[in-house]
N, C-alpha and C positions, 0 to 999 in steps of 0.2 A: 189549312190552304194558303196557297199564295198567289197573290194578289198582281198587282200593275210591279213592273221591275223595268230596270233605267241604266244605265251606263252611258259616261261620257269620258273621253281621256282628252291633253291638248298640252301641247310642250311645255306651255308658258312663253316668257315673252326673251329667257335670256339663255336659254339652252337648244344646241344645234338639234340633239336629238333625243325622242321620246324613250327615256328608261322604264318606264313604267306600261305594266300590263295587266289586264284582266281576266278574269272569266264569270260566265252567267250564263250557267247552263242547271237550270233548277233541276231540283233543291240545292244544286251546288253552288256558290259564290266565292271570289276570290279577288283580294286585289296585292301587286308585286311593286314595289320599289327599286331597281334594279342599280346598282353602284359598284365601282371597280375601275372606270377610266373608260371616256368617248363613247365607243360602241360596249364595251365590255357589258355595262351596265346591262346595256339589252339585251344581250343574249343570254346574262343569270336570267330578268326577268322573262323571259318566253320560255326559257326550258323551264323553269317553276310552274308556270302556267301550264304550259303540254305536258307535263306528269300530274299533272292535276286531272285535267281534261280526258286526261289519257285513262288514269287508275279510276275517275266515277267513283260514283256515291251509289248508286241504284240499290242495293244491298242495302242500304242505312249503314250504322253502325255506331250513329255518333261520334263520342268525343274519342273513342280508340282511332276510329275509319280515320278522322281528319289527322291526326298524331302521323299513325301513317302512311298517308298520304305526303305530308309536310316530308317526313323521313326521308321518303322516294325522290320528292322533287329536290329534296338537299344531298342527294346523294351524286345526283344527276349534275347540278353545280358545283359541286366538289368534284367530280371526276373531271369535268374538264376543265375546268381551273386548273387542275394536277397535271395536266396532257399540252395544254395550249398554252406557252408562252405568252401570247398574248394579249390571254383574260386570266393570267396570274391573278391571285387576291381577287376577284370578282364575286360578288355577293349580292343578295339580293333580304327585301325586309316578305313580308310573306303575312296576310291576314285573310282570314276561310271560315266562310260560314256555313254553315250546316242545317237545312229543314227538315226535322222531322216531327211528326204527329203534331203538337204543342209544345216543341219546345226548338231551340232554334241552337245550336252546337257551334263551337268554335277555336280555333285554333291559334295562336300568332306569335311573330318572332319580329321583333325589331320597332318600329315606331309610326307604321303604316294602322290605323286606327278604325276603330269599331264604333260606332255610334248607334241609341235606342232615341225614335223619338215617338214620345208617347203623351195625349194629353195637351199637347202642344208644349212638351217640356224635354229638354235633351240630356240625355246621360250617354258618359264615355263608359265604354265597358269596356276595352283593353286599357292594358296599363304601355305605357312606352316604354321598351327596356333601351334608355337614352341616356346619355353623361348627366343632361340637363334634370332628368328624372331623379340619378339617383342625386344628385347636390340638392334637389328640391325636398326629399324624403328625408333629409339629414338636415334639413334647418340651414343647410346652408346659399341658397337663392330661394329668393320670392318670388311668386308669380309675373310678378310685374319686371323681374327681372330676368325671370328665364324666356321671356316674348322675346328678349331682345338678344340673349345670350349670343355672344359669334361664334361657339360650336356646337349650337344648338340642334344641328348636320349628325353630331357624333352620336353612333348608334353603339351599344354593349352588346348587341346580338344580333347576328343575321345568318340567312339561309347560304350557305354552300360556302363558308370559311374555316370549317372543320369537318370531320367524318360523319359527325352528329352532331346533331343541333337540342338543344333544352327548347321544347314546346310548350306556352300554356295552351291548355282547355281549360274549356269551363260552357256551363249551357243557361240558356235563359229563358224562360218560363214566356211563351210569346201566345198575346192579346189580339185581339181581331182592331183590328188600326194601328198596330202597330207599322212602324217604319222601320228600316233599319240602312243604316250607312258604312259602306267601306271606302275610306280614303288617305290618298296619301299626304305626304307630309307636304305636298306645293298647295295644298289647300288650306290644310291647319296652320301653317305658316305664315299664310295672306292675308286669312279671315278666321277673325274670334268666333266663337260656340255662341257665343249671342245673334251673332249677324250672320251664321252659317244655321242657325234657327229660324230668324224671322225671315230668310230667303225661302227658304223650304216649307213656313208656313202660309207665308204668301202666294206658293205658287202650292199647294197643296190638291188639285186639284186637275196639276199638269206636272207630272214629276222629272218627265224630262227635261220639259222648260225648266224645271228648279234645278236641275243640273246644270244645265247651261249658265243660267242664270248664277251658280255659284260661281265657275270658271271665267266668268265677266268680274265678276269681283275679286278673284284670286289675283288675274291680270292687272285689275285700277292698283290692287296695292301692290304691284309691283310685277309679278311674275316669275319670279325668283327661278322659278324649280319645274317639273313636269308637272302637271294636275291631273288626279284623275279620280272619279267618285263609282262608286257601285251601288245602286240601291234596290232594294224589295220591301214591298208592303204584305203581311197578313190580313187575309180576309175570309172572313165565315160563307162568303155571297161569290164576291166576284171571281168571274175564270181567270186562269193566268193570262195577263195581255204584257204584247212589251208596248213599253213606252220606248219610240225613237230607235237608231239605229244602235243595235247591241251587238253589232258583229265584232270578234276579234281581230286586231289587227295583227295580219302575220309578219314574222321580220322576210323584207326580201331575202332571198337565198346569197347574193353576192355581199349581202350585210352580215350574214350569219358567218364568215371568214374572216378573221381583222389580220393586221399589217400591222407595225413595225410602228407606224406612223400614227395609227389608232389608238396604239396600247400609251394616251396622255395619263397621268395622273390628274383624278378630281380631286384638286385641294380642301372640299368642305364639307366632305364626307367621309367619316369611316369608322369601323370598330375597334371599339377600344371596350376588353374587357372589367367586367365591373372589378377584378380584385386590382388590377391595375391601378382603376380610380381610386379605393382606399389607399395602394400603396403610395400612391400620390401626394393625398390629403393628408397620410404621416407625413410625409416627408413635407410639405406645405405648412402644416403647423411648427414642423421642427424647424426650417429655413424662420418663420416668422420669431420666436421663441426666442434664438442667436440672436435675432435684428434688435428684440426688443431689451434684451442680456448688455447686448452693446452698447443699444443708445442709454438703459441708466447708467453702464459704468463710466460715458463719456459724460455724460449731467454731473456725478459725482466726481470726475477728477475736474472738472471747470468748476465746480463748488471748492472741491478743496484748494483749487488753486488759487481762485479772489480771497480766500480764507486766509493764503500764506500772505497775502500782500496786504492785505487788509490787517495782517499779525506785524508784517515787519514796518508798514507804513506809521500805525499809532500805537505800536505796545513800544516800540524802539524807539 
């Protein structure tokens, strides 16, 4: 049974527009973080979440139902991007949760995350589709380096950039008292996981207050991106209760049609396929090898020169 649910979204301290969107229509929950340029990212995330709401999940279906909903969302974003020059190249992350009986099914594309808080411990359920995560998996970055990497916003998979999208799906067995969080990287880039857990546990009796406190922490940390968090609780006893105002903020009609002026590129966010990362990594390794060979040749030449001078001076 679904207990308390809540959601909060905030533009942060540096962005002109809020390009995040969310769905909170139990048993379906989702978060989307748009990208592409000016308001194009806002259009992408709104299109994706609208597809989820319209598709619905009343008939269940678990992971397959989520995958189908995400593919439809991808089609809508891709079709709009392909036909409207002002939204060309736009995309969005998507993380979806569907509560069914004793399980929660998830679908995931991009780097917006899902967490499970159980028994005062927090576990990241999704795997980031990002450049930094690829470098982490191959041992080329440490956790500490990843937290401050200048390209940590570059993702390897997004909704709307191709006709079809590869969706990660999985299910988690839910227990009484579990709290699930869906959040955009505007939170996780600004607030550590330990701090997120501490804030939530401190405000566990007021989920809406906990989410607002997380937004405050992210803004104190710099607020460099939009911040959105969706939370839902599993309870064997409590009826469904909405904490705070969970209404979706609709995109104003005048903002849904973009002009050339709006189509400004966003420089800190992009999509790079994993294959390109691997090719680039091989290129970098070859470049470093050539530099090392050149350095050793230079040293050998210098040593040869010194030996020749010593020979001339002392032998002759």
